[in-house]
VOKENU-402326 format. One record per residue (C-alpha): residue number from 1; z, x, y; chain. Coordinates in steps of 0.05 Angstrom, whole numbers. Layout:
! VOKENU-402326
<atom><drense>NUM</drense><c3>Z</c3><c1>X</c1><c2>Y</c2><mivo>A</mivo></atom>
...
***
This chain:
! VOKENU-402326
<atom><drense>1</drense><c3>-42</c3><c1>102</c1><c2>-486</c2><mivo>A</mivo></atom>
<atom><drense>2</drense><c3>-84</c3><c1>145</c1><c2>-440</c2><mivo>A</mivo></atom>
<atom><drense>3</drense><c3>-78</c3><c1>133</c1><c2>-365</c2><mivo>A</mivo></atom>
<atom><drense>4</drense><c3>-139</c3><c1>175</c1><c2>-348</c2><mivo>A</mivo></atom>
<atom><drense>5</drense><c3>-185</c3><c1>141</c1><c2>-298</c2><mivo>A</mivo></atom>
<atom><drense>6</drense><c3>-233</c3><c1>157</c1><c2>-242</c2><mivo>A</mivo></atom>
<atom><drense>7</drense><c3>-175</c3><c1>164</c1><c2>-193</c2><mivo>A</mivo></atom>
<atom><drense>8</drense><c3>-149</c3><c1>223</c1><c2>-233</c2><mivo>A</mivo></atom>
<atom><drense>9</drense><c3>-216</c3><c1>258</c1><c2>-222</c2><mivo>A</mivo></atom>
<atom><drense>10</drense><c3>-216</c3><c1>239</c1><c2>-148</c2><mivo>A</mivo></atom>
<atom><drense>11</drense><c3>-146</c3><c1>268</c1><c2>-137</c2><mivo>A</mivo></atom>
<atom><drense>12</drense><c3>-158</c3><c1>331</c1><c2>-180</c2><mivo>A</mivo></atom>
<atom><drense>13</drense><c3>-162</c3><c1>378</c1><c2>-121</c2><mivo>A</mivo></atom>
<atom><drense>14</drense><c3>-113</c3><c1>419</c1><c2>-81</c2><mivo>A</mivo></atom>
<atom><drense>15</drense><c3>-131</c3><c1>378</c1><c2>-19</c2><mivo>A</mivo></atom>
<atom><drense>16</drense><c3>-97</c3><c1>312</c1><c2>-6</c2><mivo>A</mivo></atom>
<atom><drense>17</drense><c3>-161</c3><c1>272</c1><c2>-3</c2><mivo>A</mivo></atom>
<atom><drense>18</drense><c3>-131</c3><c1>216</c1><c2>41</c2><mivo>A</mivo></atom>
<atom><drense>19</drense><c3>-87</c3><c1>264</c1><c2>80</c2><mivo>A</mivo></atom>
<atom><drense>20</drense><c3>-11</c3><c1>270</c1><c2>81</c2><mivo>A</mivo></atom>
<atom><drense>21</drense><c3>2</c3><c1>230</c1><c2>145</c2><mivo>A</mivo></atom>
<atom><drense>22</drense><c3>22</c3><c1>157</c1><c2>137</c2><mivo>A</mivo></atom>
<atom><drense>23</drense><c3>-25</c3><c1>101</c1><c2>150</c2><mivo>A</mivo></atom>
<atom><drense>24</drense><c3>-28</c3><c1>88</c1><c2>225</c2><mivo>A</mivo></atom>
<atom><drense>25</drense><c3>-14</c3><c1>13</c1><c2>218</c2><mivo>A</mivo></atom>
<atom><drense>26</drense><c3>47</c3><c1>28</c1><c2>177</c2><mivo>A</mivo></atom>
<atom><drense>27</drense><c3>70</c3><c1>81</c1><c2>226</c2><mivo>A</mivo></atom>
<atom><drense>28</drense><c3>61</c3><c1>32</c1><c2>284</c2><mivo>A</mivo></atom>
<atom><drense>29</drense><c3>113</c3><c1>-14</c1><c2>253</c2><mivo>A</mivo></atom>
<atom><drense>30</drense><c3>167</c3><c1>40</c1><c2>256</c2><mivo>A</mivo></atom>
<atom><drense>31</drense><c3>211</c3><c1>1</c1><c2>302</c2><mivo>A</mivo></atom>
<atom><drense>32</drense><c3>212</c3><c1>-59</c1><c2>255</c2><mivo>A</mivo></atom>
<atom><drense>33</drense><c3>220</c3><c1>-23</c1><c2>189</c2><mivo>A</mivo></atom>
<atom><drense>34</drense><c3>287</c3><c1>-23</c1><c2>154</c2><mivo>A</mivo></atom>
<atom><drense>35</drense><c3>329</c3><c1>40</c1><c2>161</c2><mivo>A</mivo></atom>
<atom><drense>36</drense><c3>361</c3><c1>34</c1><c2>93</c2><mivo>A</mivo></atom>
<atom><drense>37</drense><c3>349</c3><c1>0</c1><c2>26</c2><mivo>A</mivo></atom>
<atom><drense>38</drense><c3>291</c3><c1>-1</c1><c2>-22</c2><mivo>A</mivo></atom>
<atom><drense>39</drense><c3>217</c3><c1>3</c1><c2>-8</c2><mivo>A</mivo></atom>
<atom><drense>40</drense><c3>158</c3><c1>-7</c1><c2>-54</c2><mivo>A</mivo></atom>
<atom><drense>41</drense><c3>95</c3><c1>34</c1><c2>-40</c2><mivo>A</mivo></atom>
<atom><drense>42</drense><c3>39</c3><c1>1</c1><c2>-79</c2><mivo>A</mivo></atom>
<atom><drense>43</drense><c3>-21</c3><c1>43</c1><c2>-99</c2><mivo>A</mivo></atom>
<atom><drense>44</drense><c3>13</c3><c1>102</c1><c2>-65</c2><mivo>A</mivo></atom>
<atom><drense>45</drense><c3>-38</c3><c1>152</c1><c2>-93</c2><mivo>A</mivo></atom>
<atom><drense>46</drense><c3>-20</c3><c1>222</c1><c2>-68</c2><mivo>A</mivo></atom>
<atom><drense>47</drense><c3>42</c3><c1>196</c1><c2>-33</c2><mivo>A</mivo></atom>
<atom><drense>48</drense><c3>26</c3><c1>196</c1><c2>41</c2><mivo>A</mivo></atom>
<atom><drense>49</drense><c3>59</c3><c1>129</c1><c2>55</c2><mivo>A</mivo></atom>
<atom><drense>50</drense><c3>117</c3><c1>129</c1><c2>6</c2><mivo>A</mivo></atom>
<atom><drense>51</drense><c3>139</c3><c1>200</c1><c2>22</c2><mivo>A</mivo></atom>
<atom><drense>52</drense><c3>140</c3><c1>183</c1><c2>96</c2><mivo>A</mivo></atom>
<atom><drense>53</drense><c3>185</c3><c1>124</c1><c2>81</c2><mivo>A</mivo></atom>
<atom><drense>54</drense><c3>230</c3><c1>167</c1><c2>39</c2><mivo>A</mivo></atom>
<atom><drense>55</drense><c3>235</c3><c1>217</c1><c2>96</c2><mivo>A</mivo></atom>
<atom><drense>56</drense><c3>261</c3><c1>160</c1><c2>139</c2><mivo>A</mivo></atom>
<atom><drense>57</drense><c3>318</c3><c1>148</c1><c2>89</c2><mivo>A</mivo></atom>
<atom><drense>58</drense><c3>291</c3><c1>91</c1><c2>46</c2><mivo>A</mivo></atom>
<atom><drense>59</drense><c3>295</c3><c1>93</c1><c2>-30</c2><mivo>A</mivo></atom>
<atom><drense>60</drense><c3>222</c3><c1>88</c1><c2>-49</c2><mivo>A</mivo></atom>
<atom><drense>61</drense><c3>189</c3><c1>66</c1><c2>-113</c2><mivo>A</mivo></atom>
<atom><drense>62</drense><c3>116</c3><c1>88</c1><c2>-112</c2><mivo>A</mivo></atom>
<atom><drense>63</drense><c3>70</c3><c1>54</c1><c2>-163</c2><mivo>A</mivo></atom>
<atom><drense>64</drense><c3>0</c3><c1>79</c1><c2>-179</c2><mivo>A</mivo></atom>
<atom><drense>65</drense><c3>-48</c3><c1>83</c1><c2>-237</c2><mivo>A</mivo></atom>
<atom><drense>66</drense><c3>-65</c3><c1>156</c1><c2>-228</c2><mivo>A</mivo></atom>
<atom><drense>67</drense><c3>-22</c3><c1>208</c1><c2>-262</c2><mivo>A</mivo></atom>
<atom><drense>68</drense><c3>-55</c3><c1>263</c1><c2>-221</c2><mivo>A</mivo></atom>
<atom><drense>69</drense><c3>-42</c3><c1>227</c1><c2>-155</c2><mivo>A</mivo></atom>
<atom><drense>70</drense><c3>31</c3><c1>215</c1><c2>-171</c2><mivo>A</mivo></atom>
<atom><drense>71</drense><c3>41</c3><c1>288</c1><c2>-190</c2><mivo>A</mivo></atom>
<atom><drense>72</drense><c3>15</c3><c1>308</c1><c2>-122</c2><mivo>A</mivo></atom>
<atom><drense>73</drense><c3>59</c3><c1>255</c1><c2>-89</c2><mivo>A</mivo></atom>
<atom><drense>74</drense><c3>121</c3><c1>283</c1><c2>-123</c2><mivo>A</mivo></atom>
<atom><drense>75</drense><c3>101</c3><c1>353</c1><c2>-99</c2><mivo>A</mivo></atom>
<atom><drense>76</drense><c3>95</c3><c1>327</c1><c2>-28</c2><mivo>A</mivo></atom>
<atom><drense>77</drense><c3>163</c3><c1>295</c1><c2>-33</c2><mivo>A</mivo></atom>
<atom><drense>78</drense><c3>194</c3><c1>361</c1><c2>-56</c2><mivo>A</mivo></atom>
<atom><drense>79</drense><c3>160</c3><c1>398</c1><c2>1</c2><mivo>A</mivo></atom>
<atom><drense>80</drense><c3>189</c3><c1>348</c1><c2>50</c2><mivo>A</mivo></atom>
<atom><drense>81</drense><c3>259</c3><c1>350</c1><c2>20</c2><mivo>A</mivo></atom>
<atom><drense>82</drense><c3>261</c3><c1>276</c1><c2>2</c2><mivo>A</mivo></atom>
<atom><drense>83</drense><c3>247</c3><c1>278</c1><c2>-73</c2><mivo>A</mivo></atom>
<atom><drense>84</drense><c3>315</c3><c1>248</c1><c2>-90</c2><mivo>A</mivo></atom>
<atom><drense>85</drense><c3>294</c3><c1>184</c1><c2>-54</c2><mivo>A</mivo></atom>
<atom><drense>86</drense><c3>223</c3><c1>181</c1><c2>-82</c2><mivo>A</mivo></atom>
<atom><drense>87</drense><c3>212</c3><c1>152</c1><c2>-151</c2><mivo>A</mivo></atom>
<atom><drense>88</drense><c3>143</c3><c1>145</c1><c2>-183</c2><mivo>A</mivo></atom>
<atom><drense>89</drense><c3>119</c3><c1>94</c1><c2>-234</c2><mivo>A</mivo></atom>
<atom><drense>90</drense><c3>53</c3><c1>103</c1><c2>-270</c2><mivo>A</mivo></atom>
<atom><drense>91</drense><c3>25</c3><c1>34</c1><c2>-283</c2><mivo>A</mivo></atom>
<atom><drense>92</drense><c3>-34</c3><c1>-12</c1><c2>-283</c2><mivo>A</mivo></atom>
<atom><drense>93</drense><c3>-21</c3><c1>-54</c1><c2>-221</c2><mivo>A</mivo></atom>
<atom><drense>94</drense><c3>-56</c3><c1>-114</c1><c2>-251</c2><mivo>A</mivo></atom>
<atom><drense>95</drense><c3>-5</c3><c1>-119</c1><c2>-306</c2><mivo>A</mivo></atom>
<atom><drense>96</drense><c3>55</c3><c1>-83</c1><c2>-276</c2><mivo>A</mivo></atom>
<atom><drense>97</drense><c3>119</c3><c1>-124</c1><c2>-280</c2><mivo>A</mivo></atom>
<atom><drense>98</drense><c3>141</c3><c1>-123</c1><c2>-208</c2><mivo>A</mivo></atom>
<atom><drense>99</drense><c3>215</c3><c1>-141</c1><c2>-200</c2><mivo>A</mivo></atom>
<atom><drense>100</drense><c3>233</c3><c1>-202</c1><c2>-159</c2><mivo>A</mivo></atom>
<atom><drense>101</drense><c3>278</c3><c1>-201</c1><c2>-97</c2><mivo>A</mivo></atom>
<atom><drense>102</drense><c3>284</c3><c1>-125</c1><c2>-101</c2><mivo>A</mivo></atom>
<atom><drense>103</drense><c3>255</c3><c1>-93</c1><c2>-38</c2><mivo>A</mivo></atom>
<atom><drense>104</drense><c3>268</c3><c1>-93</c1><c2>37</c2><mivo>A</mivo></atom>
<atom><drense>105</drense><c3>197</c3><c1>-67</c1><c2>48</c2><mivo>A</mivo></atom>
<atom><drense>106</drense><c3>131</c3><c1>-71</c1><c2>11</c2><mivo>A</mivo></atom>
<atom><drense>107</drense><c3>72</c3><c1>-28</c1><c2>34</c2><mivo>A</mivo></atom>
<atom><drense>108</drense><c3>2</c3><c1>-40</c1><c2>8</c2><mivo>A</mivo></atom>
<atom><drense>109</drense><c3>-54</c3><c1>2</c1><c2>38</c2><mivo>A</mivo></atom>
<atom><drense>110</drense><c3>-125</c3><c1>3</c1><c2>11</c2><mivo>A</mivo></atom>
<atom><drense>111</drense><c3>-118</c3><c1>-26</c1><c2>-58</c2><mivo>A</mivo></atom>
<atom><drense>112</drense><c3>-180</c3><c1>-66</c1><c2>-74</c2><mivo>A</mivo></atom>
<atom><drense>113</drense><c3>-179</c3><c1>-111</c1><c2>-135</c2><mivo>A</mivo></atom>
<atom><drense>114</drense><c3>-223</c3><c1>-169</c1><c2>-159</c2><mivo>A</mivo></atom>
<atom><drense>115</drense><c3>-202</c3><c1>-237</c1><c2>-130</c2><mivo>A</mivo></atom>
<atom><drense>116</drense><c3>-163</c3><c1>-266</c1><c2>-188</c2><mivo>A</mivo></atom>
<atom><drense>117</drense><c3>-117</c3><c1>-206</c1><c2>-204</c2><mivo>A</mivo></atom>
<atom><drense>118</drense><c3>-111</c3><c1>-193</c1><c2>-129</c2><mivo>A</mivo></atom>
<atom><drense>119</drense><c3>-82</c3><c1>-263</c1><c2>-117</c2><mivo>A</mivo></atom>
<atom><drense>120</drense><c3>-33</c3><c1>-254</c1><c2>-174</c2><mivo>A</mivo></atom>
<atom><drense>121</drense><c3>-11</c3><c1>-186</c1><c2>-150</c2><mivo>A</mivo></atom>
<atom><drense>122</drense><c3>-1</c3><c1>-213</c1><c2>-79</c2><mivo>A</mivo></atom>
<atom><drense>123</drense><c3>41</c3><c1>-269</c1><c2>-107</c2><mivo>A</mivo></atom>
<atom><drense>124</drense><c3>86</c3><c1>-220</c1><c2>-144</c2><mivo>A</mivo></atom>
<atom><drense>125</drense><c3>92</c3><c1>-174</c1><c2>-84</c2><mivo>A</mivo></atom>
<atom><drense>126</drense><c3>113</c3><c1>-232</c1><c2>-40</c2><mivo>A</mivo></atom>
<atom><drense>127</drense><c3>165</c3><c1>-251</c1><c2>-91</c2><mivo>A</mivo></atom>
<atom><drense>128</drense><c3>191</c3><c1>-180</c1><c2>-94</c2><mivo>A</mivo></atom>
<atom><drense>129</drense><c3>217</c3><c1>-183</c1><c2>-22</c2><mivo>A</mivo></atom>
<atom><drense>130</drense><c3>289</c3><c1>-198</c1><c2>-7</c2><mivo>A</mivo></atom>
<atom><drense>131</drense><c3>303</c3><c1>-249</c1><c2>48</c2><mivo>A</mivo></atom>
<atom><drense>132</drense><c3>282</c3><c1>-216</c1><c2>113</c2><mivo>A</mivo></atom>
<atom><drense>133</drense><c3>240</c3><c1>-164</c1><c2>77</c2><mivo>A</mivo></atom>
<atom><drense>134</drense><c3>175</c3><c1>-141</c1><c2>107</c2><mivo>A</mivo></atom>
<atom><drense>135</drense><c3>105</c3><c1>-131</c1><c2>78</c2><mivo>A</mivo></atom>
<atom><drense>136</drense><c3>56</c3><c1>-84</c1><c2>112</c2><mivo>A</mivo></atom>
<atom><drense>137</drense><c3>-16</c3><c1>-83</c1><c2>90</c2><mivo>A</mivo></atom>
<atom><drense>138</drense><c3>-83</c3><c1>-54</c1><c2>110</c2><mivo>A</mivo></atom>
<atom><drense>139</drense><c3>-149</c3><c1>-62</c1><c2>73</c2><mivo>A</mivo></atom>
<atom><drense>140</drense><c3>-224</c3><c1>-61</c1><c2>84</c2><mivo>A</mivo></atom>
<atom><drense>141</drense><c3>-265</c3><c1>-123</c1><c2>99</c2><mivo>A</mivo></atom>
<atom><drense>142</drense><c3>-336</c3><c1>-138</c1><c2>76</c2><mivo>A</mivo></atom>
<atom><drense>143</drense><c3>-360</c3><c1>-113</c1><c2>144</c2><mivo>A</mivo></atom>
<atom><drense>144</drense><c3>-340</c3><c1>-44</c1><c2>119</c2><mivo>A</mivo></atom>
<atom><drense>145</drense><c3>-403</c3><c1>-42</c1><c2>76</c2><mivo>A</mivo></atom>
<atom><drense>146</drense><c3>-444</c3><c1>-29</c1><c2>138</c2><mivo>A</mivo></atom>
<atom><drense>147</drense><c3>-403</c3><c1>32</c1><c2>157</c2><mivo>A</mivo></atom>
<atom><drense>148</drense><c3>-400</c3><c1>70</c1><c2>91</c2><mivo>A</mivo></atom>
<atom><drense>149</drense><c3>-339</c3><c1>108</c1><c2>112</c2><mivo>A</mivo></atom>
<atom><drense>150</drense><c3>-296</c3><c1>92</c1><c2>52</c2><mivo>A</mivo></atom>
<atom><drense>151</drense><c3>-276</c3><c1>35</c1><c2>6</c2><mivo>A</mivo></atom>
<atom><drense>152</drense><c3>-310</c3><c1>-3</c1><c2>-50</c2><mivo>A</mivo></atom>
<atom><drense>153</drense><c3>-384</c3><c1>-17</c1><c2>-51</c2><mivo>A</mivo></atom>
<atom><drense>154</drense><c3>-377</c3><c1>-88</c1><c2>-79</c2><mivo>A</mivo></atom>
<atom><drense>155</drense><c3>-359</c3><c1>-146</c1><c2>-31</c2><mivo>A</mivo></atom>
<atom><drense>156</drense><c3>-315</c3><c1>-180</c1><c2>-83</c2><mivo>A</mivo></atom>
<atom><drense>157</drense><c3>-266</c3><c1>-122</c1><c2>-77</c2><mivo>A</mivo></atom>
<atom><drense>158</drense><c3>-260</c3><c1>-130</c1><c2>-1</c2><mivo>A</mivo></atom>
<atom><drense>159</drense><c3>-215</c3><c1>-176</c1><c2>38</c2><mivo>A</mivo></atom>
<atom><drense>160</drense><c3>-224</c3><c1>-234</c1><c2>87</c2><mivo>A</mivo></atom>
<atom><drense>161</drense><c3>-168</c3><c1>-258</c1><c2>134</c2><mivo>A</mivo></atom>
<atom><drense>162</drense><c3>-167</c3><c1>-328</c1><c2>106</c2><mivo>A</mivo></atom>
<atom><drense>163</drense><c3>-154</c3><c1>-300</c1><c2>36</c2><mivo>A</mivo></atom>
<atom><drense>164</drense><c3>-94</c3><c1>-260</c1><c2>58</c2><mivo>A</mivo></atom>
<atom><drense>165</drense><c3>-67</c3><c1>-319</c1><c2>97</c2><mivo>A</mivo></atom>
<atom><drense>166</drense><c3>-72</c3><c1>-361</c1><c2>34</c2><mivo>A</mivo></atom>
<atom><drense>167</drense><c3>-45</c3><c1>-309</c1><c2>-14</c2><mivo>A</mivo></atom>
<atom><drense>168</drense><c3>17</c3><c1>-297</c1><c2>29</c2><mivo>A</mivo></atom>
<atom><drense>169</drense><c3>26</c3><c1>-368</c1><c2>53</c2><mivo>A</mivo></atom>
<atom><drense>170</drense><c3>98</c3><c1>-367</c1><c2>28</c2><mivo>A</mivo></atom>
<atom><drense>171</drense><c3>115</c3><c1>-312</c1><c2>78</c2><mivo>A</mivo></atom>
<atom><drense>172</drense><c3>120</c3><c1>-315</c1><c2>154</c2><mivo>A</mivo></atom>
<atom><drense>173</drense><c3>56</c3><c1>-283</c1><c2>180</c2><mivo>A</mivo></atom>
<atom><drense>174</drense><c3>76</c3><c1>-241</c1><c2>239</c2><mivo>A</mivo></atom>
<atom><drense>175</drense><c3>8</c3><c1>-209</c1><c2>250</c2><mivo>A</mivo></atom>
<atom><drense>176</drense><c3>-59</c3><c1>-216</c1><c2>217</c2><mivo>A</mivo></atom>
<atom><drense>177</drense><c3>-122</c3><c1>-189</c1><c2>248</c2><mivo>A</mivo></atom>
<atom><drense>178</drense><c3>-191</c3><c1>-162</c1><c2>231</c2><mivo>A</mivo></atom>
<atom><drense>179</drense><c3>-209</c3><c1>-102</c1><c2>273</c2><mivo>A</mivo></atom>
<atom><drense>180</drense><c3>-254</c3><c1>-41</c1><c2>277</c2><mivo>A</mivo></atom>
<atom><drense>181</drense><c3>-224</c3><c1>28</c1><c2>286</c2><mivo>A</mivo></atom>
<atom><drense>182</drense><c3>-236</c3><c1>102</c1><c2>275</c2><mivo>A</mivo></atom>
<atom><drense>183</drense><c3>-203</c3><c1>123</c1><c2>210</c2><mivo>A</mivo></atom>
<atom><drense>184</drense><c3>-179</c3><c1>195</c1><c2>204</c2><mivo>A</mivo></atom>
<atom><drense>185</drense><c3>-145</c3><c1>195</c1><c2>136</c2><mivo>A</mivo></atom>
<atom><drense>186</drense><c3>-162</c3><c1>258</c1><c2>99</c2><mivo>A</mivo></atom>
<atom><drense>187</drense><c3>-231</c3><c1>272</c1><c2>73</c2><mivo>A</mivo></atom>
<atom><drense>188</drense><c3>-249</c3><c1>203</c1><c2>45</c2><mivo>A</mivo></atom>
<atom><drense>189</drense><c3>-228</c3><c1>154</c1><c2>99</c2><mivo>A</mivo></atom>
<atom><drense>190</drense><c3>-261</c3><c1>181</c1><c2>162</c2><mivo>A</mivo></atom>
<atom><drense>191</drense><c3>-303</c3><c1>146</c1><c2>215</c2><mivo>A</mivo></atom>
<atom><drense>192</drense><c3>-316</c3><c1>77</c1><c2>242</c2><mivo>A</mivo></atom>
<atom><drense>193</drense><c3>-286</c3><c1>25</c1><c2>195</c2><mivo>A</mivo></atom>
<atom><drense>194</drense><c3>-274</c3><c1>-50</c1><c2>190</c2><mivo>A</mivo></atom>
<atom><drense>195</drense><c3>-204</c3><c1>-67</c1><c2>166</c2><mivo>A</mivo></atom>
<atom><drense>196</drense><c3>-153</c3><c1>-123</c1><c2>160</c2><mivo>A</mivo></atom>
<atom><drense>197</drense><c3>-81</c3><c1>-112</c1><c2>182</c2><mivo>A</mivo></atom>
<atom><drense>198</drense><c3>-24</c3><c1>-156</c1><c2>159</c2><mivo>A</mivo></atom>
<atom><drense>199</drense><c3>50</c3><c1>-157</c1><c2>176</c2><mivo>A</mivo></atom>
<atom><drense>200</drense><c3>91</c3><c1>-211</c1><c2>142</c2><mivo>A</mivo></atom>
<atom><drense>201</drense><c3>164</c3><c1>-227</c1><c2>129</c2><mivo>A</mivo></atom>
<atom><drense>202</drense><c3>203</c3><c1>-265</c1><c2>77</c2><mivo>A</mivo></atom>
<atom><drense>203</drense><c3>237</c3><c1>-315</c1><c2>122</c2><mivo>A</mivo></atom>
<atom><drense>204</drense><c3>272</c3><c1>-353</c1><c2>66</c2><mivo>A</mivo></atom>
<atom><drense>205</drense><c3>345</c3><c1>-369</c1><c2>73</c2><mivo>A</mivo></atom>
<atom><drense>206</drense><c3>384</c3><c1>-340</c1><c2>13</c2><mivo>A</mivo></atom>
<atom><drense>207</drense><c3>438</c3><c1>-393</c1><c2>23</c2><mivo>A</mivo></atom>
<atom><drense>208</drense><c3>392</c3><c1>-450</c1><c2>7</c2><mivo>A</mivo></atom>
***
């Protein structure tokens, strides 16, 4: 099966098109993030989020549908001397079999799917957290269409706060906001943008 897709073409440059620094919302949670254990970096692309987590000592599984992006991510991990803690998985995230109760941290930044597969993926990601595990997410809202500084051009692929609250209702929502900010993420996320930011925790009691 060929995994070639438009993302391979987008990533087929020496530049890291979304930069190599982690997402600012993820970085802002540094004091809450686990210091050991397993992390899942969903749609990790060229590796900017997952490699940062591996540098911090976490054992990271980075899943993405672009072979080219993951090759660049592994190169970045080697350059930053954390390749032993950074594993990549090439997969279609709509059908990927995400393991349950496996991760202390799940990071999901700027993956935009149609509503039905998006809800199902969110359900599986919530189930993949161990008790006490954290989920950190950032995505564009439909208001982003007015800015044209990145993201999909179809509103069905963008996120509303009520949808995230519903999709992750089984988690404890620690923070959920819609905001505008200046993105400076490489060449393709740059300028005034409308985003959603979510921080949630699996508050279930494993003894029950």
